[in-house]
All heavy atoms as an XYZ file, in Angstrom:
959
protein
N      83.476    173.170     73.979
C      82.240    173.247     74.731
C      81.347    172.078     74.314
O      81.263    171.733     73.148
C      81.523    174.573     74.452
C      80.277    174.704     75.271
S      79.080    176.002     74.859
C      79.972    177.489     74.887
N      80.675    171.495     75.301
C      79.722    170.433     75.008
C      78.641    170.989     74.093
O      78.308    172.151     74.149
C      79.074    169.961     76.308
C      80.051    169.507     77.365
C      79.400    169.533     78.735
O      78.336    168.923     78.909
O      79.958    170.192     79.607
N      78.098    170.123     73.259
C      77.078    170.578     72.340
C      75.770    169.856     72.623
O      75.501    168.810     72.070
C      77.539    170.364     70.889
C      76.771    171.228     69.925
O      76.008    172.099     70.324
N      76.963    170.981     68.659
N      74.977    170.410     73.510
C      73.702    169.826     73.876
C      72.641    170.215     72.854
O      72.699    171.298     72.270
C      73.270    170.317     75.258
C      74.168    169.846     76.359
N      73.994    168.637     76.985
C      75.248    170.420     76.933
C      74.933    168.488     77.913
N      75.711    169.557     77.890
N      71.678    169.352     72.672
C      70.602    169.615     71.718
C      69.855    170.914     72.037
O      69.451    171.645     71.137
C      69.643    168.432     71.712
C      68.631    168.483     70.593
C      67.774    167.261     70.587
N      66.833    167.377     71.703
C      66.022    166.423     72.097
N      66.042    165.255     71.511
N      65.194    166.601     73.097
N      69.690    171.212     73.321
C      68.950    172.416     73.713
C      69.618    173.684     73.175
O      68.948    174.671     72.903
C      68.752    172.496     75.252
C      67.794    173.624     75.651
C      70.078    172.673     75.967
C      66.365    173.409     75.265
N      70.934    173.666     72.994
C      71.639    174.859     72.524
C      71.147    175.291     71.152
O      71.109    176.486     70.851
C      73.147    174.635     72.462
C      73.805    174.376     73.807
C      75.135    174.005     73.853
C      73.113    174.508     75.002
C      75.767    173.771     75.073
C      73.731    174.264     76.229
C      75.060    173.895     76.262
N      70.793    174.337     70.304
C      70.338    174.637     68.944
C      68.818    174.662     68.822
O      68.281    174.902     67.750
C      70.934    173.634     67.943
C      72.443    173.740     67.829
C      72.863    175.120     67.349
C      74.365    175.262     67.274
N      74.781    176.657     67.087
N      68.132    174.400     69.926
C      66.678    174.481     69.939
C      66.284    175.952     69.928
O      66.888    176.763     70.626
C      66.120    173.801     71.207
O      66.554    172.444     71.221
C      64.612    173.864     71.269
N      65.268    176.295     69.151
C      64.867    177.699     69.102
C      64.159    178.096     70.396
O      63.353    177.319     70.938
C      63.948    178.006     67.900
O      62.742    177.266     68.036
C      64.642    177.712     66.587
N      64.476    179.280     70.851
C      63.806    179.817     72.029
C      62.304    179.900     71.762
O      61.487    179.590     72.638
C      64.383    181.198     72.387
C      63.713    181.819     73.571
C      64.029    181.415     74.854
C      62.745    182.798     73.404
C      63.391    181.972     75.958
C      62.103    183.363     74.495
C      62.433    182.950     75.781
N      61.938    180.282     70.531
C      60.524    180.425     70.156
C      59.752    179.116     70.298
O      58.544    179.140     70.557
C      60.409    180.946     68.727
N      60.417    177.980     70.145
C      59.720    176.697     70.264
C      59.479    176.310     71.724
O      58.564    175.540     72.019
C      60.497    175.589     69.544
O      61.708    175.297     70.211
N      60.264    176.839     72.637
C      60.125    176.521     74.059
C      59.256    177.557     74.780
O      58.542    177.233     75.733
C      61.522    176.417     74.723
C      61.422    176.156     76.214
C      62.339    175.323     74.041
N      59.293    178.776     74.299
C      58.567    179.892     74.921
C      57.082    179.581     75.170
O      56.592    179.836     76.274
C      58.759    181.143     74.055
C      58.129    182.394     74.580
C      58.598    183.011     75.739
C      57.073    182.999     73.908
C      58.032    184.185     76.212
C      56.506    184.165     74.357
C      56.981    184.757     75.511
O      56.411    185.909     75.972
N      56.355    179.005     74.194
C      54.942    178.678     74.484
C      54.775    177.696     75.643
O      53.786    177.768     76.384
C      54.437    178.056     73.170
C      55.371    178.548     72.128
C      56.706    178.713     72.815
N      55.740    176.812     75.829
C      55.684    175.875     76.958
C      55.872    176.628     78.281
O      55.225    176.286     79.278
C      56.736    174.776     76.804
C      56.523    173.945     75.583
N      55.493    173.034     75.447
C      57.203    173.903     74.416
C      55.552    172.459     74.261
N      56.583    172.970     73.613
N      56.761    177.613     78.279
C      56.916    178.458     79.468
C      55.593    179.171     79.781
O      55.155    179.212     80.929
C      58.004    179.513     79.264
C      59.431    179.026     79.201
C      60.378    179.732     78.463
C      59.864    177.887     79.872
C      61.701    179.326     78.403
C      61.191    177.471     79.818
C      62.099    178.200     79.087
O      63.418    177.806     79.028
N      54.974    179.733     78.741
C      53.704    180.446     78.933
C      52.653    179.498     79.509
O      51.989    179.830     80.499
C      53.207    181.064     77.610
C      54.157    182.172     77.137
C      51.787    181.621     77.771
C      53.889    182.676     75.725
N      52.505    178.318     78.908
C      51.514    177.350     79.402
C      51.774    176.973     80.846
O      50.844    176.881     81.647
C      51.511    176.093     78.533
C      50.903    176.323     77.171
O      50.127    177.258     76.972
N      51.262    175.492     76.215
N      53.038    176.754     81.174
C      53.405    176.343     82.532
C      52.981    177.395     83.559
O      52.388    177.059     84.582
C      54.913    176.100     82.615
C      55.377    175.612     83.956
C      56.840    175.259     83.936
C      57.241    174.577     85.219
N      58.562    173.965     85.111
N      53.279    178.652     83.284
C      52.959    179.687     84.269
C      51.469    180.027     84.277
O      50.903    180.274     85.340
C      53.834    180.955     84.108
C      55.308    180.596     84.246
C      53.575    181.707     82.827
N      50.828    180.006     83.097
C      49.402    180.343     83.049
C      48.554    179.270     83.723
O      47.530    179.587     84.320
C      48.946    180.590     81.611
C      49.438    181.932     81.086
C      48.963    182.254     79.676
O      48.514    181.346     78.943
O      49.069    183.445     79.296
N      48.978    177.995     83.649
C      48.249    176.924     84.331
C      48.244    177.143     85.834
O      47.364    176.659     86.534
C      48.867    175.555     84.025
C      48.382    174.947     82.745
C      48.648    173.454     82.677
C      50.108    173.144     82.552
N      50.391    171.737     82.276
N      49.240    177.861     86.321
C      49.361    178.114     87.760
C      48.865    179.509     88.141
O      49.142    180.005     89.229
C      50.822    177.955     88.206
C      51.373    176.571     87.969
C      50.681    175.538     88.830
C      51.347    174.181     88.669
N      50.878    173.229     89.645
N      48.161    180.176     87.208
C      47.552    181.459     87.534
C      48.453    182.668     87.356
O      48.113    183.768     87.790
N      49.612    182.478     86.738
C      50.506    183.603     86.486
C      50.308    184.071     85.047
O      49.575    183.449     84.278
C      51.964    183.211     86.741
C      52.264    182.688     88.132
C      51.812    183.589     89.289
N      52.611    184.753     89.487
C      53.577    184.889     90.391
N      53.874    183.872     91.183
N      54.247    186.013     90.508
N      50.983    185.157     84.661
C      50.716    185.747     83.347
C      51.935    185.750     82.439
O      53.075    185.653     82.904
C      50.242    187.205     83.496
O      51.332    187.986     84.035
C      49.028    187.321     84.410
N      51.669    185.897     81.145
C      52.725    186.033     80.153
C      53.553    187.289     80.450
O      54.765    187.290     80.296
C      52.120    186.115     78.748
C      53.136    186.333     77.644
C      52.428    186.508     76.298
C      53.386    186.855     75.195
N      54.026    188.158     75.324
N      52.899    188.340     80.919
C      53.603    189.573     81.265
C      54.621    189.328     82.373
O      55.752    189.809     82.301
C      52.597    190.671     81.696
O      51.695    190.903     80.607
C      53.301    191.961     82.068
N      54.239    188.555     83.379
C      55.169    188.227     84.454
C      56.320    187.384     83.918
O      57.477    187.599     84.290
C      54.454    187.471     85.583
C      53.509    188.338     86.380
C      52.700    187.545     87.379
O      52.077    186.523     86.998
O      52.675    187.943     88.570
N      56.003    186.434     83.042
C      57.048    185.614     82.424
C      58.031    186.489     81.664
O      59.247    186.363     81.832
C      56.415    184.578     81.489
C      57.399    183.750     80.659
C      58.266    182.878     81.554
C      56.657    182.916     79.626
N      57.512    187.381     80.840
C      58.378    188.270     80.058
C      59.230    189.148     80.974
O      60.401    189.412     80.678
C      57.552    189.143     79.115
C      56.953    188.350     77.959
O      57.277    187.153     77.808
O      56.148    188.936     77.210
N      58.660    189.563     82.085
C      59.402    190.381     83.049
C      60.621    189.625     83.576
O      61.722    190.187     83.633
C      58.493    190.811     84.221
O      57.430    191.613     83.697
C      59.270    191.597     85.273
N      60.445    188.349     83.932
C      61.593    187.611     84.467
C      62.616    187.303     83.375
O      63.811    187.318     83.637
C      61.198    186.335     85.250
C      60.526    185.295     84.366
C      60.342    186.678     86.459
C      60.305    183.953     85.034
N      62.159    187.053     82.152
C      63.095    186.804     81.051
C      63.914    188.067     80.779
O      65.138    188.006     80.628
C      62.357    186.338     79.782
C      61.720    184.962     80.011
C      63.320    186.292     78.589
C      60.755    184.529     78.907
N      63.237    189.206     80.736
C      63.941    190.477     80.497
C      64.871    190.817     81.659
O      65.975    191.328     81.446
C      62.937    191.597     80.235
S      62.038    191.410     78.669
N      64.458    190.523     82.886
C      65.309    190.764     84.056
C      66.598    189.954     83.936
O      67.689    190.462     84.179
C      64.554    190.382     85.335
C      65.379    190.477     86.583
C      65.545    191.577     87.366
C      66.168    189.427     87.189
N      66.386    191.278     88.425
C      66.784    189.970     88.337
C      66.409    188.099     86.865
C      67.619    189.230     89.168
C      67.244    187.355     87.697
C      67.830    187.921     88.834
N      66.461    188.685     83.554
C      67.621    187.804     83.454
C      68.567    188.218     82.334
O      69.781    188.250     82.522
C      67.168    186.353     83.242
C      68.281    185.317     83.042
C      69.134    185.187     84.300
C      67.697    183.975     82.639
N      68.022    188.544     81.179
C      68.826    188.726     79.964
C      69.182    190.162     79.622
O      70.106    190.402     78.851
C      68.084    188.147     78.753
O      66.837    188.851     78.606
C      67.842    186.664     78.909
N      68.422    191.109     80.122
C      68.643    192.506     79.751
C      67.895    192.918     78.490
O      67.980    194.069     78.062
N      67.145    191.983     77.885
C      66.353    192.339     76.709
C      65.227    193.280     77.100
O      64.672    193.180     78.199
C      65.709    191.094     76.077
C      66.633    190.225     75.265
C      66.879    188.906     75.626
C      67.252    190.720     74.129
C      67.716    188.098     74.875
C      68.107    189.924     73.376
C      68.333    188.621     73.744
O      69.168    187.834     73.003
N      64.868    194.169     76.184
C      63.622    194.920     76.323
C      62.504    194.010     75.812
O      62.774    192.985     75.175
C      63.639    196.194     75.456
O      63.745    195.805     74.072
C      64.786    197.126     75.834
N      61.272    194.405     76.049
C      60.151    193.613     75.550
C      60.208    193.490     74.024
O      59.985    192.414     73.473
C      58.817    194.244     75.977
C      57.601    193.446     75.566
C      57.557    192.053     76.182
O      57.755    191.893     77.378
N      57.304    191.043     75.368
N      60.565    194.582     73.359
C      60.639    194.584     71.898
C      61.771    193.668     71.403
O      61.605    192.920     70.444
C      60.846    195.997     71.353
C      59.715    196.963     71.655
C      59.685    197.478     73.096
O      60.747    197.501     73.782
O      58.583    197.815     73.558
N      62.903    193.737     72.063
C      64.039    192.900     71.673
C      63.755    191.422     71.939
O      64.146    190.561     71.150
C      65.303    193.341     72.410
N      63.044    191.136     73.020
C      62.645    189.759     73.320
C      61.736    189.241     72.207
O      61.929    188.140     71.695
C      61.940    189.680     74.678
C      61.332    188.328     75.054
C      62.389    187.237     75.106
C      60.594    188.439     76.386
N      60.769    190.061     71.818
C      59.849    189.654     70.751
C      60.603    189.429     69.444
O      60.298    188.514     68.687
C      58.737    190.692     70.569
C      57.621    190.220     69.667
C      56.940    188.963     70.184
O      56.505    188.896     71.333
N      56.851    187.937     69.348
N      61.614    190.251     69.185
C      62.446    190.090     67.984
C      63.146    188.729     67.997
O      63.212    188.049     66.966
C      63.466    191.232     67.913
C      64.418    191.127     66.775
N      64.087    191.481     65.488
C      65.697    190.683     66.711
C      65.126    191.265     64.697
N      66.114    190.776     65.421
N      63.681    188.340     69.152
C      64.340    187.032     69.277
C      63.352    185.902     68.983
O      63.688    184.932     68.303
C      64.926    186.852     70.680
C      66.089    187.758     71.009
C      67.339    187.384     70.245
O      67.677    186.221     70.094
N      68.029    188.386     69.747
N      62.131    186.055     69.475
C      61.099    185.040     69.258
C      60.701    185.007     67.779
O      60.652    183.940     67.166
C      59.876    185.310     70.169
C      60.282    185.140     71.645
C      58.699    184.409     69.803
C      59.295    185.708     72.635
N      60.423    186.178     67.226
C      59.982    186.265     65.825
C      61.024    185.724     64.856
O      60.681    185.138     63.828
C      59.661    187.715     65.442
C      58.438    188.261     66.168
O      57.652    187.462     66.725
O      58.279    189.496     66.188
N      62.307    185.911     65.180
C      63.384    185.468     64.298
C      63.884    184.060     64.624
O      64.883    183.617     64.071
C      64.531    186.482     64.317
C      64.133    187.740     63.593
O      63.943    187.734     62.384
N      63.956    188.822     64.336
N      63.163    183.403     65.537
C      63.444    182.005     65.879
C      64.925    181.739     66.183
O      65.541    180.822     65.651
C      62.942    181.078     64.769
C      61.436    181.139     64.591
C      60.953    180.212     63.511
C      59.458    180.092     63.383
N      58.634    181.218     63.596
N      65.458    182.559     67.062
C      66.855    182.399     67.482
C      66.966    181.174     68.390
O      66.095    180.926     69.221
C      67.336    183.634     68.246
C      67.234    184.941     67.482
C      68.255    185.012     66.365
C      68.126    186.319     65.616
N      69.337    187.069     65.532
N      68.058    180.425     68.226
C      68.273    179.283     69.108
C      68.769    179.783     70.467
O      69.118    180.953     70.620
C      69.226    178.253     68.480
C      70.610    178.802     68.180
O      71.089    179.712     68.889
O      71.233    178.298     67.232
N      68.773    178.888     71.456
C      69.170    179.297     72.806
C      70.598    179.842     72.838
O      70.878    180.794     73.554
C      69.035    178.134     73.796
C      67.675    178.037     74.416
C      66.717    177.180     73.902
C      67.345    178.810     75.515
C      65.463    177.085     74.470
C      66.097    178.732     76.103
C      65.143    177.868     75.562
N      71.482    179.244     72.060
C      72.865    179.716     72.034
C      72.926    181.173     71.572
O      73.558    182.011     72.215
C      73.698    178.823     71.112
C      75.176    179.108     71.161
C      75.995    178.069     70.406
O      75.445    177.340     69.552
O      77.192    177.999     70.695
N      72.226    181.483     70.499
C      72.189    182.856     69.977
C      71.409    183.769     70.914
O      71.810    184.908     71.149
C      71.568    182.864     68.572
O      72.283    181.942     67.743
C      71.608    184.246     67.953
N      70.302    183.258     71.445
C      69.467    184.038     72.367
C      70.302    184.585     73.520
O      70.229    185.770     73.840
C      68.326    183.151     72.890
C      67.437    183.826     73.889
C      66.433    184.678     73.481
C      67.595    183.601     75.247
C      65.595    185.301     74.412
C      66.778    184.210     76.183
C      65.769    185.064     75.753
N      71.110    183.724     74.123
C      71.934    184.188     75.243
C      73.171    184.939     74.777
O      73.619    185.865     75.459
C      72.289    183.029     76.179
C      71.170    182.690     77.120
C      70.411    181.540     76.941
C      70.845    183.516     78.184
C      69.364    181.224     77.789
C      69.801    183.219     79.049
C      69.053    182.064     78.846
N      73.724    184.588     73.619
C      74.895    185.308     73.097
C      74.541    186.755     72.765
O      75.366    187.659     72.943
C      75.437    184.602     71.861
N      73.320    186.982     72.298
C      72.889    188.329     71.919
C      72.227    189.087     73.062
O      71.871    190.252     72.897
C      71.935    188.253     70.715
C      72.627    187.771     69.451
C      71.707    187.681     68.235
O      70.470    187.897     68.368
O      72.228    187.399     67.150
N      72.060    188.440     74.199
C      71.439    189.107     75.351
C      72.293    190.304     75.750
O      73.513    190.190     75.870
C      71.300    188.140     76.520
N      71.657    191.460     75.935
C      72.423    192.669     76.258
C      73.335    192.516     77.474
O      74.491    192.888     77.437
C      71.339    193.716     76.519
C      70.176    193.243     75.712
C      70.231    191.745     75.776
N      72.799    191.951     78.561
C      73.622    191.761     79.763
C      72.884    190.874     80.741
O      71.753    191.160     81.106
C      73.923    193.112     80.427
C      74.807    192.968     81.641
C      75.246    194.313     82.195
O      75.186    195.321     81.514
N      75.676    194.313     83.426
N      73.550    189.818     81.156
C      72.970    188.965     82.180
C      72.864    189.778     83.466
O      73.766    190.560     83.789
C      73.878    187.748     82.396
C      73.215    186.448     82.807
C      72.137    186.037     81.818
C      74.229    185.351     82.957
N      71.769    189.627     84.175
C      71.546    190.418     85.378
C      72.680    190.231     86.382
O      73.178    189.121     86.584
C      70.201    190.027     86.005
C      69.789    190.988     87.088
O      70.326    190.951     88.191
N      68.855    191.853     86.771
N      73.055    191.320     87.019
C      74.179    191.272     87.970
C      73.872    190.421     89.207
O      74.780    190.011     89.922
C      74.578    192.686     88.393
C      73.489    193.441     89.118
C      73.850    194.889     89.428
O      74.868    195.374     88.928
O      73.099    195.524     90.191
N      72.600    190.143     89.461
C      72.213    189.352     90.626
C      71.977    187.878     90.293
O      71.406    187.141     91.088
C      70.953    189.930     91.272
C      71.149    191.334     91.763
N      71.996    191.653     92.794
C      70.634    192.503     91.326
C      71.978    192.962     92.987
N      71.161    193.502     92.101
N      72.436    187.458     89.109
C      72.210    186.086     88.654
C      72.822    185.062     89.615
O      72.297    183.958     89.774
C      72.703    185.907     87.202
C      74.193    185.832     87.134
C      72.080    184.713     86.551
N      73.875    185.422     90.306
C      74.510    184.480     91.236
C      73.612    184.170     92.441
O      73.853    183.203     93.158
C      75.852    185.024     91.719
O      75.656    186.215     92.449
N      72.568    184.969     92.636
C      71.628    184.711     93.730
C      70.603    183.643     93.368
O      69.822    183.226     94.211
C      70.904    186.005     94.113
C      71.825    187.048     94.726
C      71.062    188.298     95.097
C      71.973    189.343     95.692
N      71.235    190.582     96.015
N      70.610    183.212     92.101
C      69.706    182.137     91.673
C      70.370    180.821     92.053
O      71.405    180.465     91.509
C      69.432    182.190     90.161
C      68.833    183.539     89.760
C      68.502    181.043     89.761
C      68.732    183.741     88.257
N      69.783    180.145     93.026
C      70.354    178.890     93.507
C      69.252    177.855     93.621
O      68.066    178.183     93.549
C      71.012    179.073     94.889
O      70.028    179.542     95.810
C      72.180    180.055     94.832
N      69.647    176.628     93.780
C      68.683    175.552     93.965
C      68.835    174.488     92.905
O      69.735    174.533     92.068
N      67.921    173.531     92.946
C      67.993    172.375     92.061
C      66.994    172.533     90.914
O      65.847    172.905     91.131
C      67.701    171.076     92.845
C      67.700    169.873     91.925
C      68.721    170.894     93.961
N      67.453    172.254     89.709
C      66.596    172.219     88.527
C      67.029    171.026     87.686
O      68.229    170.836     87.459
C      66.639    173.555     87.733
C      65.582    173.606     86.640
C      67.986    173.831     87.154
C      64.208    173.883     87.130
N      66.090    170.208     87.310
C      66.375    168.989     86.518
C      67.430    168.112     87.188
O      68.276    167.509     86.517
C      66.793    169.360     85.103
S      65.541    170.272     84.192
N      67.434    168.090     88.515
C      68.347    167.231     89.247
C      69.740    167.790     89.454
O      70.605    167.127     90.016
N      69.989    169.008     89.001
C      71.317    169.630     89.137
C      71.198    170.922     89.937
O      70.245    171.680     89.763
C      71.907    169.967     87.758
C      72.169    168.761     86.908
C      71.250    168.346     85.954
C      73.339    168.019     87.057
C      71.478    167.223     85.172
C      73.579    166.896     86.280
C      72.649    166.506     85.335
O      72.877    165.398     84.571
N      72.191    171.173     90.769
C      72.254    172.465     91.458
C      72.669    173.494     90.424
O      73.725    173.377     89.809
C      73.253    172.429     92.611
C      72.779    171.535     93.752
C      73.272    171.977     95.102
N      72.774    173.256     95.530
C      71.566    173.481     96.068
N      70.714    172.507     96.199
N      71.204    174.691     96.441
N      71.835    174.481     90.207
C      72.061    175.454     89.139
C      73.378    176.206     89.327
O      74.076    176.504     88.363
C      70.845    176.408     88.990
C      70.718    177.363     90.148
C      70.901    177.174     87.694
N      73.760    176.438     90.571
C      74.994    177.185     90.827
C      76.243    176.338     90.562
O      77.343    176.880     90.460
C      75.009    177.764     92.254
C      74.907    176.748     93.363
C      73.483    176.404     93.797
O      72.535    176.499     93.011
O      73.339    176.010     94.977
N      76.081    175.020     90.422
C      77.229    174.137     90.189
C      77.402    173.713     88.729
O      78.342    172.983     88.412
C      77.105    172.874     91.056
C      77.182    173.175     92.550
O      77.742    174.230     92.913
O      76.690    172.355     93.344
N      76.516    174.138     87.855
C      76.609    173.749     86.444
C      77.819    174.446     85.834
O      77.961    175.667     85.925
C      75.311    174.111     85.689
C      74.146    173.298     86.264
C      75.474    173.866     84.190
C      72.782    173.702     85.738
N      78.702    173.656     85.230
C      79.975    174.201     84.733
C      79.878    174.840     83.353
O      80.564    175.821     83.083
C      81.038    173.108     84.732
C      81.420    172.693     86.147
C      82.531    171.676     86.192
O      83.176    171.426     85.161
O      82.765    171.124     87.278
N      79.044    174.308     82.471
C      78.920    174.871     81.135
C      78.162    176.198     81.237
O      77.007    176.228     81.668
C      78.173    173.891     80.225
C      78.048    174.400     78.817
O      77.445    175.439     78.578
N      78.602    173.655     77.874
N      78.776    177.325     80.855
C      78.140    178.640     81.028
C      76.792    178.782     80.316
O      75.860    179.352     80.886
C      79.156    179.622     80.450
C      80.453    178.894     80.446
C      80.125    177.436     80.295
N      76.682    178.250     79.109
C      75.411    178.362     78.390
C      74.331    177.514     79.058
O      73.196    177.979     79.249
C      75.578    177.967     76.917
C      74.306    177.989     76.065
C      73.630    179.366     76.110
C      74.636    177.594     74.631
N      74.673    176.301     79.440
C      73.701    175.442     80.121
C      73.265    176.082     81.434
O      72.089    176.033     81.799
C      74.285    174.046     80.372
C      73.304    173.084     81.019
S      71.821    172.785     80.029
C      72.470    171.615     78.840
N      74.187    176.712     82.131
C      73.850    177.373     83.389
C      72.839    178.493     83.147
O      71.876    178.642     83.895
C      75.107    177.906     84.074
C      74.817    178.430     85.471
C      76.073    178.857     86.188
O      76.906    179.556     85.623
N      76.206    178.445     87.433
N      73.026    179.269     82.089
C      72.088    180.356     81.778
C      70.710    179.794     81.457
O      69.692    180.341     81.890
C      72.606    181.195     80.609
C      73.828    182.002     80.962
C      74.431    182.652     79.733
C      75.783    183.263     80.057
N      76.485    183.691     78.848
N      70.671    178.720     80.696
C      69.390    178.088     80.360
C      68.710    177.582     81.628
O      67.504    177.761     81.820
C      69.596    176.945     79.338
C      70.066    177.524     78.005
C      68.319    176.123     79.174
C      70.578    176.485     77.009
N      69.481    176.987     82.518
C      68.916    176.471     83.773
C      68.510    177.595     84.720
O      67.557    177.446     85.492
C      69.880    175.504     84.452
C      70.127    174.245     83.652
C      68.838    173.524     83.343
N      69.092    172.295     82.597
C      68.215    171.684     81.848
N      67.000    172.172     81.727
N      68.522    170.584     81.206
N      69.225    178.729     84.682
C      68.771    179.905     85.446
C      67.364    180.274     84.988
O      66.469    180.524     85.806
C      69.685    181.108     85.215
C      70.992    181.123     85.954
C      72.105    181.760     85.390
C      71.151    180.562     87.220
C      73.324    181.817     86.049
C      72.369    180.612     87.887
C      73.447    181.239     87.299
O      74.646    181.303     87.959
N      67.170    180.329     83.678
C      65.854    180.672     83.139
C      64.817    179.640     83.574
O      63.716    180.011     84.017
C      65.921    180.776     81.606
C      64.612    181.076     80.895
C      63.978    182.368     81.411
C      64.854    181.166     79.394
N      65.147    178.365     83.472
C      64.229    177.306     83.907
C      63.853    177.483     85.378
O      62.692    177.322     85.760
C      64.853    175.924     83.722
C      64.973    175.503     82.269
O      64.314    176.113     81.401
O      65.746    174.561     82.001
N      64.835    177.795     86.190
C      64.603    177.967     87.634
C      63.653    179.143     87.891
O      62.726    179.036     88.698
C      65.943    178.186     88.349
C      65.846    178.320     89.850
C      65.525    177.003     90.501
C      65.521    177.148     92.017
N      64.841    176.030     92.645
N      63.856    180.245     87.178
C      62.983    181.408     87.353
C      61.549    181.091     86.916
O      60.593    181.487     87.583
C      63.530    182.607     86.571
C      64.875    183.166     87.042
C      65.337    184.289     86.114
C      64.809    183.654     88.474
N      61.411    180.373     85.804
C      60.083    179.978     85.324
C      59.418    179.073     86.357
O      58.226    179.245     86.671
C      60.165    179.298     83.943
C      58.817    178.713     83.544
C      60.650    180.283     82.884
N      60.162    178.126     86.922
C      59.618    177.255     87.963
C      59.157    178.054     89.176
O      58.088    177.795     89.730
C      60.660    176.230     88.417
C      60.705    175.000     87.544
O      59.955    174.940     86.543
O      61.504    174.091     87.850
N      59.973    179.004     89.592
C      59.610    179.818     90.752
C      58.328    180.603     90.485
O      57.465    180.715     91.361
C      60.759    180.760     91.126
C      61.949    180.040     91.716
C      63.130    180.956     92.016
O      63.058    182.167     91.719
O      64.128    180.446     92.553
N      58.203    181.137     89.275
C      56.988    181.866     88.908
C      55.782    180.936     88.947
O      54.746    181.259     89.529
C      57.154    182.489     87.513
C      55.996    183.344     87.008
C      55.792    184.570     87.891
C      56.240    183.775     85.564
N      55.927    179.755     88.367
C      54.831    178.785     88.329
C      54.461    178.290     89.725
O      53.301    177.944     89.969
C      55.202    177.610     87.436
N      55.418    178.279     90.631
C      55.150    177.801     91.993
C      54.555    178.885     92.877
O      54.307    178.653     94.060
C      56.426    177.242     92.624
C      56.825    175.905     92.011
C      58.096    175.369     92.616
C      58.443    174.033     91.976
N      59.742    173.534     92.375
N      54.357    180.084     92.310
C      53.670    181.129     93.053
C      54.544    182.052     93.872
O      54.037    182.819     94.679
N      55.848    181.985     93.674
C      56.721    182.911     94.407
C      56.395    184.355     94.033
O      55.998    184.637     92.904
C      58.188    182.649     94.061
C      58.914    181.805     95.049
C      60.418    181.891     94.817
C      61.168    181.279     95.950
N      62.601    181.349     95.748
N      56.585    185.236     94.965
C      56.363    186.663     94.699
C      57.429    187.175     93.742
O      58.584    186.739     93.804
C      56.418    187.458     96.004
C      55.279    187.148     96.936
C      55.344    187.989     98.187
C      54.172    187.664     99.076
N      54.174    188.444    100.301
N      57.034    188.112     92.886
C      57.954    188.659     91.882
C      59.211    189.254     92.531
O      60.299    189.115     92.014
C      57.266    189.710     91.019
C      56.284    189.126     90.014
S      57.048    188.013     88.791
C      57.897    189.179     87.736
N      59.062    189.907     93.685
C      60.214    190.511     94.350
C      61.268    189.450     94.686
O      62.456    189.697     94.572
C      59.803    191.243     95.638
C      58.803    192.350     95.455
C      57.356    191.852     95.331
O      56.918    190.958     96.091
O      56.651    192.363     94.441
N      60.805    188.284     95.105
C      61.740    187.197     95.450
C      62.357    186.602     94.184
O      63.544    186.303     94.157
C      61.022    186.114     96.240
C      60.628    186.561     97.622
C      60.764    185.425     98.590
C      60.333    185.873     99.952
N      61.387    185.900    100.909
N      61.539    186.421     93.138
C      62.049    185.861     91.884
C      63.122    186.773     91.299
O      64.152    186.308     90.817
C      60.909    185.649     90.873
C      59.913    184.616     91.389
C      61.461    185.224     89.510
C      58.627    184.525     90.567
N      62.871    188.079     91.361
C      63.805    189.056     90.784
C      64.933    189.432     91.751
O      65.694    190.363     91.487
C      63.051    190.313     90.331
C      61.941    190.062     89.312
C      61.255    191.370     88.941
C      62.461    189.354     88.076
N      65.006    188.694     92.846
C      66.096    188.868     93.813
C      66.267    190.326     94.232
O      67.366    190.842     94.310
C      67.413    188.335     93.257
C      67.677    186.821     93.241
C      66.556    185.974     92.965
N      66.897    184.537     93.078
C      66.073    183.604     92.661
N      64.927    183.919     92.097
N      66.381    182.345     92.816
N      65.126    190.993     94.489
C      65.232    192.407     94.906
C      64.875    192.590     96.360
O      64.475    191.704     97.037
C      64.327    193.273     94.040
O      63.035    192.762     93.908
């Protein structure tokens, strides 16, 4: 497997950037946590545990209870790549999260973000 720097970056170090991104656009940390938990299967408490223990992205996704069954409905371009075409499974999961954060920041309704 390719070894990208982001894989060893702690989720806790990126999380505040996600919060800033969505709050600048009028969204909330609660909404952000909702989409992260929807994607990963973490409870709010388990998500906080991952943050508090400074787990890297590789561990964050490896320990995720279950990727949402509707994850294949997340499509589109993020960082110049079509998220559905990314071959590395871990990178794809990270980009799914990036895509959801972008959608939240762009003002999409939660129902659409959560593919319900």
